[in-house]
N, C-alpha and C positions, 0 to 999 in steps of 0.2 A: 712533592719533588718536580719541579717544576722543571722538567728538563723537554729540548724538543732534542730529543736524538732522532738521528734513521733508524734503524735496526736491521734497516736490509739485507747489511754487507752483514751483521755482527757476526762473530769467532767465539772461540771459547771464552776468549781475555772480554774483563768488561771494559768502557772505554771508561777512556781519562778523563772526562766529563762527570761521569757517575763517582769515581775517584777520590775529585776534587770533593761533591757532595757529602760524598759517604764517610770520609777525614773532617772534614764538619763538623758532620754530624757526631760523631768519636766528641771531638776537642768540646762540642756544647751536650754532649750526653744524651743525645736523644737517637734516633732511628730514622735516618736517611729520609723516609718517606712523610716524615714531620717535619722536615729544615722544609718549609714552605711559606709563600704569603698568607698572613701580611706581618706574623712572625719574626719571618726569616727575610733577607729579599732573593731576588730568583735569583740564577745562575747567571741565565740569559740577559737581565740586564746589568750584567759588570763583564763577561765577556760571551761569546759566540759558541755554546758547544757544541756544533758540529766541527766549525775552525780548529778549535779547541782538539778535540777529538784527531783531525785529522792534519792537524799540525806538524806530529811524527809518527804520524802511520806508513806503515810501508809503500813504494811506491806502486802503482799497479804494473809496473812490469817488474815487480820485486828485490831493485833497490832500493837498500837503507835513506835514510833521511840524515842530512850531514845529525850532527848532536849539537843541543843547545839547552835551551829554557824561557818560559816567560813566566813571568809575575803579575803578581793584581789582589787588588783586594777583593777578599767576599766574605760578607755577614761578620765584617770587624778587625780580619785573622790577614797578614800577608800569606800568598798563596802561591807557594812556587812546582810550577811543574816540570822534569828535565826530559829530555828526548830518550831515558834511558825506562821512562814510566813511573817516574819515585814524582812524590808527591809532599812536598812540606806544607804546613801547617806552623804557623806561630804567630805570635802579639804583629803588631804593626811594628813595634818600635824593637823587637828582636832583628840582629843581622846577623 
């Protein structure tokens, strides 16, 4: 699982980037640690994992960020991550 994630401020919650890898691995029927090149594309080739983790994280002043979502292709799937932490993995043609 080739993630470049800074765990220096890790909390009890997993990162969104790990949640994405885990959700795609579940769809593929493999362990998340097995979701790596050359068989699978690396998450950092599609989206910056640190930026994804920070996108909806609570601000340093404790205020929540606004609601939203980000969508990107990864390993042949359409991945949608929402501000409430949901990760949806679907086939690319599914809307």
